[in-house]
C-alpha positions, 0 to 999 in steps of 0.5 A: 500500499502506498502512503501518500502525503498530499498537499492541495492547491486551492483557488480563491473559494477554497476549491481543490484544483491540483495536488502536490505529492512528494516525488518518491511518492509520485514514483511509487504511484507511477510504478503502481499504474504501470503494473495495473496496465500490465495486468489489464493488458495481459488479462485482455490478451488471455480473453482472446487466445490465439495460436502462438507466433514464433518471436521473430515472426511477431517482431517482423510483423510488428515492424511491418505494421501487420500485427493486430 
C-alpha cells in the first residue's frame, strides 16, 4: 500500500484545483499504475486466445505494421 502525503492547491473559494505529492511517492504511484496497466493488458490478451507465433515472426509483423 502506498502512503501518500498530498497537499492541495486551492483557488480563492477554497476549491481543490491540483495536488502536490512528494516525488518519491509520485514515482511509487507511477510504478503501481504501470503494473496495473500490464495486468490489464495481460488479462485482455488472455480473453482472446490465439495460436502461438514465433518471436522473430512477431517482431517482423510489428515492424511491417501487420500486427493486430
